[in-house]
KOLRO-280967 format. One record per residue (C-alpha): residue number from 1; x, y, z; residue in one letter. Coordinates in Angstrom, 1 decimal. Layout:
BEGIN
> NUM|X|Y|Z|a
...
//
This chain:
BEGIN
> 1|-34.5|7.4|15.5|m
> 2|-33.6|4.3|17.4|m
> 3|-30.5|2.5|16.5|l
> 4|-30.6|0.4|13.6|g
> 5|-34.1|1.3|12.4|q
> 6|-34.7|1.1|8.6|k
> 7|-37.8|3.0|7.9|e
> 8|-37.1|5.3|4.8|k
> 9|-38.4|8.2|6.0|l
> 10|-36.0|10.8|4.9|l
> 11|-35.0|11.9|1.3|s
> 12|-31.3|10.9|-0.2|p
> 13|-30.9|14.9|-0.3|a
> 14|-31.9|15.2|3.4|d
> 15|-29.1|12.9|4.3|l
> 16|-26.5|14.9|2.4|l
> 17|-27.8|17.9|4.0|d
> 18|-27.0|16.2|7.5|k
> 19|-23.7|14.8|6.7|y
> 20|-21.2|16.3|9.0|s
> 21|-17.1|15.7|8.4|e
> 22|-15.5|13.7|11.0|g
> 23|-18.5|12.4|12.8|s
> 24|-20.8|10.9|10.1|a
> 25|-20.2|7.8|7.6|f
> 26|-22.3|8.1|4.2|y
> 27|-22.8|5.4|1.7|f
> 28|-25.0|5.7|-1.3|g
> 29|-25.8|2.9|-3.7|s
> 30|-28.4|2.3|-6.3|p
> 31|-30.3|0.7|-3.7|r
> 32|-30.5|3.0|-0.9|q
> 33|-28.7|5.7|0.9|t
> 34|-27.3|5.6|4.6|l
> 35|-26.0|8.0|6.9|l
> 36|-24.7|6.8|10.1|a
> 37|-24.1|9.5|13.1|e
> 38|-22.0|9.2|16.3|g
> 39|-20.1|6.1|17.5|e
> 40|-21.7|3.6|20.0|l
> 41|-18.8|1.1|19.9|v
> 42|-15.6|0.6|17.6|r
> 43|-14.2|-2.5|16.8|l
> 44|-10.6|-2.8|18.2|s
> 45|-8.1|-4.2|15.6|v
> 46|-4.4|-4.6|16.6|d
> 47|-3.0|-4.7|13.2|g
> 48|-1.9|-8.3|12.8|k
> 49|-2.1|-10.0|9.4|g
> 50|-4.6|-12.6|10.4|e
> 51|-7.1|-10.0|11.7|d
> 52|-8.8|-10.0|8.1|l
> 53|-9.4|-13.4|8.3|e
> 54|-11.0|-13.4|11.7|r
> 55|-12.8|-9.9|11.2|l
> 56|-16.3|-11.5|9.9|p
> 57|-16.5|-13.6|13.3|r
> 58|-15.4|-10.7|15.4|r
> 59|-18.1|-8.1|13.6|v
> 60|-20.8|-10.8|14.2|a
> 61|-20.0|-11.2|17.9|d
> 62|-19.9|-7.4|18.4|l
> 63|-23.1|-6.9|16.6|l
> 64|-24.9|-9.8|18.4|t
> 65|-24.0|-8.1|21.7|g
> 66|-25.1|-4.5|20.7|v
> 67|-28.2|-5.9|19.5|r
> 68|-28.9|-7.9|23.0|a
> 69|-28.4|-4.3|24.7|g
> 70|-30.3|-2.3|22.4|n
> 71|-33.2|-4.6|21.4|a
> 72|-32.8|-3.2|17.8|a
> 73|-31.1|-4.2|14.6|e
> 74|-27.3|-2.8|14.6|p
> 75|-25.5|-2.0|11.8|v
> 76|-21.4|-1.8|11.5|i
> 77|-20.1|0.6|9.0|v
> 78|-16.7|1.5|7.8|g
> 79|-13.5|0.9|5.5|a
> 80|-11.2|-1.8|5.3|i
> 81|-7.6|-1.2|3.8|p
> 82|-6.0|-3.2|1.0|f
> 83|-3.8|-4.8|3.4|t
> 84|-4.0|-4.7|7.2|v
> 85|-0.7|-3.6|8.8|n
> 86|0.4|-1.7|11.8|s
> 87|-0.3|1.7|10.4|g
> 88|-3.5|1.1|8.5|v
> 89|-6.3|-1.0|10.1|r
> 90|-10.0|-1.6|9.7|p
> 91|-11.8|1.4|10.5|e
> 92|-15.2|-0.2|11.5|l
> 93|-17.7|1.1|14.3|f
> 94|-21.3|0.7|15.4|v
> 95|-23.0|4.0|15.0|p
> 96|-25.4|5.9|17.5|l
> 97|-28.1|6.3|14.7|q
> 98|-28.6|5.3|11.4|t
> 99|-30.8|7.2|8.8|l
> 100|-31.7|5.4|5.4|w
> 101|-33.2|6.9|2.4|a
> 102|-33.8|5.5|-1.2|g
> 103|-31.3|6.0|-3.8|p
> 104|-30.5|9.3|-5.6|l
> 105|-33.1|10.6|-7.9|p
> 106|-32.0|10.1|-11.5|e
> 107|-33.7|13.7|-12.9|s
> 108|-31.1|16.0|-14.3|e
> 109|-32.9|18.8|-12.5|e
> 110|-32.9|17.0|-9.1|a
> 111|-29.3|16.3|-9.3|l
> 112|-27.9|19.7|-10.1|a
> 113|-29.7|21.2|-7.0|e
> 114|-27.8|18.1|-4.8|i
> 115|-24.5|19.0|-6.6|a
> 116|-24.8|22.8|-6.1|g
> 117|-22.5|25.4|-7.6|d
> 118|-20.2|23.0|-9.5|t
> 119|-18.0|26.0|-11.0|d
> 120|-16.4|26.5|-7.5|r
> 121|-13.5|24.8|-6.1|p
> 122|-14.0|22.7|-3.1|v
> 123|-11.3|24.5|-1.3|f
> 124|-12.0|27.0|1.6|a
> 125|-10.6|30.4|1.4|g
> 126|-9.8|30.1|-2.1|e
> 127|-10.3|33.6|-2.9|a
> 128|-7.0|34.3|-0.8|a
> 129|-5.3|33.2|-3.8|g
> 130|-2.6|30.8|-2.1|g
> 131|-1.0|28.2|-4.1|t
> 132|-0.3|24.4|-3.4|f
> 133|1.8|21.8|-4.9|n
> 134|0.5|18.5|-6.6|i
> 135|3.0|15.7|-6.6|v
> 136|3.1|12.4|-8.3|s
> 137|4.0|9.3|-6.2|f
> 138|5.7|7.5|-8.2|p
> 139|6.4|9.9|-11.0|t
> 140|4.8|9.4|-14.3|e
> 141|8.1|7.9|-15.5|s
> 142|8.6|5.8|-12.7|d
> 143|5.2|4.3|-13.0|y
> 144|6.1|3.6|-16.4|e
> 145|9.1|1.8|-15.5|a
> 146|7.2|-0.2|-12.9|a
> 147|4.6|-1.2|-15.5|v
> 148|7.8|-2.5|-17.8|r
> 149|9.2|-4.4|-14.6|k
> 150|5.7|-6.0|-14.2|g
> 151|5.3|-7.1|-17.8|l
> 152|8.8|-8.7|-17.5|e
> 153|7.3|-10.8|-14.5|q
> 154|4.3|-11.8|-16.5|l
> 155|6.6|-12.8|-19.5|r
> 156|8.6|-14.9|-17.1|s
> 157|5.2|-16.9|-16.2|g
> 158|5.2|-15.7|-12.4|k
> 159|1.9|-13.8|-13.2|l
> 160|-1.3|-13.6|-15.4|r
> 161|-1.8|-10.1|-14.1|k
> 162|-0.8|-7.4|-11.7|v
> 163|-2.5|-4.1|-10.8|v
> 164|0.0|-1.1|-10.5|l
> 165|-1.2|2.0|-9.0|s
> 166|0.2|5.6|-8.1|r
> 167|-1.2|8.7|-5.9|s
> 168|-1.5|12.2|-6.6|l
> 169|-0.9|14.5|-3.4|r
> 170|-2.1|17.8|-3.1|l
> 171|0.4|19.6|-0.5|e
> 172|-0.3|22.7|1.7|n
> 173|-3.8|23.3|0.3|c
> 174|-6.5|24.9|1.9|p
> 175|-9.1|22.9|3.6|p
> 176|-11.4|21.0|1.7|v
> 177|-15.0|21.4|2.1|q
> 178|-15.9|17.8|2.1|t
> 179|-19.5|18.0|2.7|g
> 180|-19.6|20.0|-0.8|r
> 181|-17.3|17.3|-2.4|l
> 182|-19.5|14.6|-1.2|l
> 183|-22.7|16.4|-2.9|r
> 184|-20.9|16.6|-6.1|r
> 185|-19.5|12.9|-5.9|l
> 186|-22.9|11.6|-5.4|a
> 187|-24.8|13.6|-7.7|a
> 188|-22.4|12.5|-10.3|g
> 189|-22.7|8.7|-9.4|n
> 190|-26.2|7.4|-8.9|t
> 191|-25.4|4.1|-10.6|r
> 192|-22.4|3.4|-8.4|g
> 193|-21.2|3.7|-4.8|y
> 194|-20.3|7.0|-3.2|t
> 195|-18.9|7.1|0.5|f
> 196|-17.4|9.3|3.1|a
> 197|-15.5|7.5|6.0|v
> 198|-14.0|9.4|9.2|p
> 199|-10.7|8.0|9.8|l
> 200|-9.3|8.4|13.5|r
> 201|-6.1|7.6|15.1|g
> 202|-4.1|6.4|12.3|q
> 203|-1.3|7.7|10.0|q
> 204|-2.6|9.8|7.3|s
> 205|-1.9|9.4|3.4|a
> 206|-2.5|13.1|3.3|a
> 207|0.6|13.6|5.7|a
> 208|3.0|11.2|3.9|g
> 209|3.1|8.2|1.2|s
> 210|5.2|5.9|3.0|g
> 211|4.9|2.3|2.0|h
> 212|4.0|-0.1|5.1|s
> 213|7.5|-2.1|4.3|a
> 214|9.4|1.1|4.8|g
> 215|10.2|1.9|1.4|q
> 216|9.5|4.9|-0.6|g
> 217|8.5|8.2|1.2|q
> 218|8.4|8.5|4.7|g
> 219|4.9|8.8|6.4|a
> 220|4.3|11.1|9.2|a
> 221|1.5|10.7|11.8|p
> 222|-1.7|12.0|11.2|a
> 223|-3.1|15.1|13.2|s
> 224|-6.9|16.2|13.2|g
> 225|-9.7|15.1|11.3|a
> 226|-9.2|12.7|8.1|h
> 227|-11.8|11.5|5.9|t
> 228|-11.8|8.7|2.9|l
> 229|-14.0|9.9|0.3|i
> 230|-14.8|8.6|-3.2|g
> 231|-17.3|7.5|-5.9|a
> 232|-16.5|3.9|-6.7|s
> 233|-18.5|2.1|-9.7|p
> 234|-17.5|-1.2|-8.6|e
> 235|-19.6|-3.4|-6.1|l
> 236|-17.6|-5.8|-4.3|l
> 237|-20.7|-7.9|-2.9|v
> 238|-24.1|-7.5|-1.7|a
> 239|-26.2|-9.6|0.5|r
> 240|-30.0|-9.5|0.8|s
> 241|-31.4|-12.4|2.7|g
> 242|-30.3|-15.3|0.8|q
> 243|-29.7|-13.4|-2.5|l
> 244|-25.9|-12.1|-3.1|v
> 245|-24.8|-9.9|-5.9|t
> 246|-21.3|-9.0|-7.2|a
> 247|-20.3|-6.8|-10.0|n
> 248|-16.8|-7.2|-10.9|p
> 249|-15.3|-4.6|-13.5|l
> 250|-11.9|-5.0|-15.1|a
> 251|-10.8|-3.7|-18.8|g
> 252|-11.4|0.0|-19.0|s
> 253|-11.3|2.8|-21.6|a
> 254|-11.3|6.7|-21.1|a
> 255|-14.4|8.4|-22.3|r
> 256|-14.5|11.3|-25.0|s
> 257|-16.7|14.4|-25.2|s
> 258|-17.2|13.7|-28.8|d
> 259|-20.3|11.2|-29.0|p
> 260|-19.3|9.3|-31.9|a
> 261|-15.8|8.9|-30.6|e
> 262|-17.2|7.9|-27.2|d
> 263|-19.3|5.2|-28.8|k
> 264|-16.3|4.0|-30.8|r
> 265|-14.2|3.5|-27.4|r
> 266|-17.2|1.7|-25.9|a
> 267|-17.6|-0.6|-28.8|d
> 268|-13.6|-1.2|-29.2|a
> 269|-13.6|-2.0|-25.5|l
> 270|-16.3|-4.6|-25.8|l
> 271|-14.4|-6.4|-28.7|l
> 272|-10.8|-5.7|-27.3|s
> 273|-9.2|-9.3|-26.6|a
> 274|-6.7|-7.9|-24.1|k
> 275|-9.3|-6.0|-21.9|d
> 276|-11.5|-9.3|-22.4|r
> 277|-8.7|-11.7|-21.1|h
> 278|-8.2|-9.2|-18.2|e
> 279|-12.0|-9.1|-17.4|h
> 280|-12.5|-12.8|-17.6|a
> 281|-9.6|-13.3|-15.0|v
> 282|-11.4|-11.2|-12.6|v
> 283|-14.9|-13.1|-13.1|v
> 284|-13.3|-16.3|-12.7|e
> 285|-11.9|-15.5|-9.6|a
> 286|-15.0|-14.0|-8.1|v
> 287|-17.0|-16.8|-9.3|a
> 288|-14.7|-19.2|-7.4|s
> 289|-14.7|-17.1|-4.3|a
> 290|-18.5|-17.3|-4.1|l
> 291|-19.4|-21.0|-5.3|r
> 292|-18.5|-22.5|-1.7|p
> 293|-21.4|-20.3|-0.1|y
> 294|-23.9|-20.7|-2.9|c
> 295|-26.3|-23.5|-3.9|r
> 296|-27.1|-21.5|-7.4|k
> 297|-24.6|-19.1|-9.0|l
> 298|-25.4|-17.3|-12.1|d
> 299|-22.3|-16.2|-14.2|v
> 300|-23.1|-14.6|-17.7|p
> 301|-21.0|-15.6|-20.4|a
> 302|-20.4|-12.4|-21.8|e
> 303|-19.4|-9.1|-20.3|p
> 304|-21.3|-5.8|-20.8|s
> 305|-20.2|-2.2|-20.9|v
> 306|-20.9|0.3|-18.2|i
> 307|-19.9|4.1|-18.1|g
> 308|-19.1|6.6|-15.5|t
> 309|-18.4|10.3|-16.3|k
> 310|-14.9|9.5|-17.3|t
> 311|-14.5|5.8|-18.0|m
> 312|-16.0|2.9|-19.7|w
> 313|-15.6|-0.4|-18.1|h
> 314|-16.0|-4.0|-18.9|l
> 315|-18.8|-5.5|-16.6|s
> 316|-20.3|-8.8|-15.4|t
> 317|-23.2|-8.9|-12.7|k
> 318|-22.9|-12.3|-10.8|v
> 319|-25.8|-13.4|-8.8|t
> 320|-26.5|-16.3|-6.4|g
> 321|-28.6|-18.0|-3.8|e
> 322|-26.7|-18.4|-0.7|l
> 323|-26.8|-21.6|1.0|m
> 324|-28.1|-22.1|4.9|e
> 325|-26.7|-20.7|7.3|p
> 326|-26.0|-17.7|4.8|a
> 327|-22.5|-16.1|5.2|a
> 328|-23.0|-12.5|6.2|s
> 329|-21.9|-9.8|3.5|s
> 330|-18.7|-9.2|5.3|l
> 331|-17.7|-12.6|5.3|e
> 332|-18.1|-12.9|1.6|l
> 333|-16.4|-9.7|1.1|a
> 334|-13.4|-11.0|2.9|v
> 335|-13.3|-14.2|1.1|a
> 336|-13.2|-12.4|-2.3|m
> 337|-10.4|-9.7|-1.3|h
> 338|-8.4|-9.2|-3.0|p
> 339|-10.0|-9.8|-6.4|t
> 340|-7.6|-9.6|-9.6|p
> 341|-9.2|-6.5|-10.4|a
> 342|-7.4|-4.7|-7.7|v
> 343|-4.5|-6.9|-7.2|c
> 344|-3.7|-9.6|-9.9|g
> 345|-3.2|-13.2|-10.1|t
> 346|-2.2|-15.6|-8.8|p
> 347|-2.8|-13.2|-5.8|t
> 348|0.2|-14.3|-3.7|g
> 349|2.7|-13.4|-6.4|p
> 350|0.8|-10.5|-7.4|a
> 351|0.8|-9.1|-3.9|r
> 352|4.5|-9.6|-3.9|t
> 353|5.1|-7.4|-7.1|a
> 354|3.0|-5.0|-5.9|i
> 355|5.3|-4.5|-2.8|r
> 356|8.4|-4.6|-4.9|e
> 357|7.3|-2.3|-7.6|l
> 358|4.9|0.4|-5.9|e
> 359|6.6|3.1|-4.0|s
> 360|3.8|4.1|-1.5|f
> 361|1.2|2.4|0.8|d
> 362|-2.1|2.1|-0.9|r
> 363|-4.0|2.4|2.5|r
> 364|-7.6|2.2|2.0|y
> 365|-7.4|2.3|-1.8|f
> 366|-8.5|-1.0|-3.5|t
> 367|-9.9|-2.3|-0.2|g
> 368|-13.4|-2.2|0.9|m
> 369|-16.0|0.1|2.1|v
> 370|-19.5|-0.5|3.2|g
> 371|-22.0|-1.7|6.0|w
> 372|-23.2|-4.8|7.5|c
> 373|-26.2|-5.4|9.9|d
> 374|-26.8|-7.9|12.5|a
> 375|-28.8|-10.3|10.1|a
> 376|-25.7|-10.4|7.9|g
> 377|-27.2|-8.3|5.1|d
> 378|-25.0|-5.5|3.7|g
> 379|-23.2|-3.8|0.7|e
> 380|-19.4|-3.5|0.3|w
> 381|-17.9|-1.4|-2.8|a
> 382|-14.6|-1.7|-4.0|v
> 383|-12.7|1.3|-2.8|t
> 384|-11.6|2.8|-6.1|i
> 385|-12.0|6.5|-7.5|r
> 386|-11.2|7.8|-4.1|c
> 387|-9.1|10.2|-2.0|a
> 388|-8.1|10.9|1.7|e
> 389|-8.5|14.2|2.9|i
> 390|-6.5|15.7|5.7|g
> 391|-6.1|19.2|7.3|e
> 392|-3.7|20.6|4.7|d
> 393|-3.3|17.8|1.9|a
> 394|-5.4|15.5|0.0|v
> 395|-3.9|12.4|-1.6|t
> 396|-5.8|10.8|-4.7|l
> 397|-5.5|7.3|-5.8|y
> 398|-5.7|5.3|-9.5|a
> 399|-4.4|2.1|-10.5|g
> 400|-4.4|-0.1|-13.9|a
> 401|-4.5|-3.8|-14.5|g
> 402|-1.3|-5.0|-16.4|i
> 403|-1.6|-8.1|-18.5|v
> 404|0.1|-9.5|-21.5|e
> 405|-0.2|-6.6|-24.3|g
> 406|-0.4|-4.0|-21.7|s
> 407|1.5|-0.7|-22.9|d
> 408|3.2|1.5|-20.2|p
> 409|2.3|4.7|-21.7|a
> 410|-1.4|3.6|-22.1|a
> 411|-1.5|2.2|-18.6|e
> 412|-0.3|5.9|-17.4|l
> 413|-2.9|7.4|-19.5|a
> 414|-5.5|5.1|-17.7|e
> 415|-4.5|6.1|-14.5|t
> 416|-4.6|9.8|-15.3|s
> 417|-8.3|9.2|-16.6|s
> 418|-9.4|7.5|-13.5|k
> 419|-7.9|10.5|-11.4|l
> 420|-10.4|12.9|-13.3|k
> 421|-13.4|11.8|-11.0|t
> 422|-11.8|13.3|-8.2|l
> 423|-9.9|16.1|-10.0|l
> 424|-13.4|17.3|-11.6|l
> 425|-15.3|17.1|-8.7|a
> 426|-12.9|19.3|-6.8|m
> 427|-13.2|21.8|-9.6|g
> 428|-9.9|21.3|-10.8|m
> 429|-8.5|20.9|-14.6|d
> 430|-7.7|17.3|-14.9|p
> 431|-5.6|18.1|-17.9|e
> 432|-3.0|20.5|-15.9|t
> 433|-3.7|19.4|-12.6|g
> 434|-4.5|23.1|-11.9|s
> 435|-7.4|24.8|-10.1|g
> 436|-8.1|26.6|-6.8|g
> 437|-4.5|27.8|-6.6|g
> 438|-3.0|24.4|-7.7|g
> 439|0.7|24.2|-9.1|k
> 440|1.9|20.6|-10.6|s
> 441|5.2|19.5|-9.5|v
//
């Protein structure tokens, strides 16, 4: 298949079968599925802060050059971190080959076949009976303390909202069978955005959770292959011709296995003044970022509720018609990043609070992942419900939006519920953090 060709000749299951850790990029959405293999050229990024603003122009120039040499429609794929710094930089490359298929099937039978044996943990050599440690950064009590400090800043008037996150690290664990994990995530996330991105030549979160400013635990250099993997429910932005779509999520509630209680929680979320306020702040920011690029923009007055296997979320689908010349999907994504859904508002003070209150570097968590072609079309998802997989460690991430009325214990519980997406897919018990030899610390 020629570079950039978009004939949908294969099935989504075929692309999952072809996925190879370390050399392939996978991105599945409700619209289509992409598997990018090999690397034709990688975008060089020096880690300076202004690189994010210059990124869309540099990517457009790169794709123009590649198209001139290949007479085909090239695509750039990869992930962009929450904050660009010397240790964590955009991982963007033009693949040698792009394979496309439609979206995953919706039938339970087909999805069960794609997921495979979900009773088995995804760790290789599990039968050997080894153990590994599960460590929270920060500790649960320190996370609650950070939320209380965030609430103090809200009461002082410095902030309207701040998003505070934490990580869960599985240390000295057997290798993860990434392909198996990807299949499970994809089968359980047909209405969202499932991804796997090879990370090369950078410090690994699995090797250490150091903060980019030198705070918290010290980071260690990466070795071997590392993969960013996840199942995000949130579309940052998509562009198809003149049509632009964004789907911000903010305001969440954990789901229940009891149908009546599950419905009660969804209904309560839709009526929650605290969650509706948190959601409205995000929608307002997304609309403000898109308006300069659009001749028309439709912003629904009321949110709806959407669900994943573990969470309910307030959702608003924003659509617009772009002005000519239309901005690329990456330019739109950079203009929107970071939304209050992953950072807070106002953006500057929220970023400062995150640097002060979080004890680790988020790396690619709450950044963006996706693709953009030479015509500017593409899809970018918010990098949440994700993990970084290394040779002998895995780091999972989750965050919660802190607004007036937030409760530290409830926000901690929300992050724990969000971590379930990866823990369940890995065959681990989300209540105890155990499974496959794991031991909580």
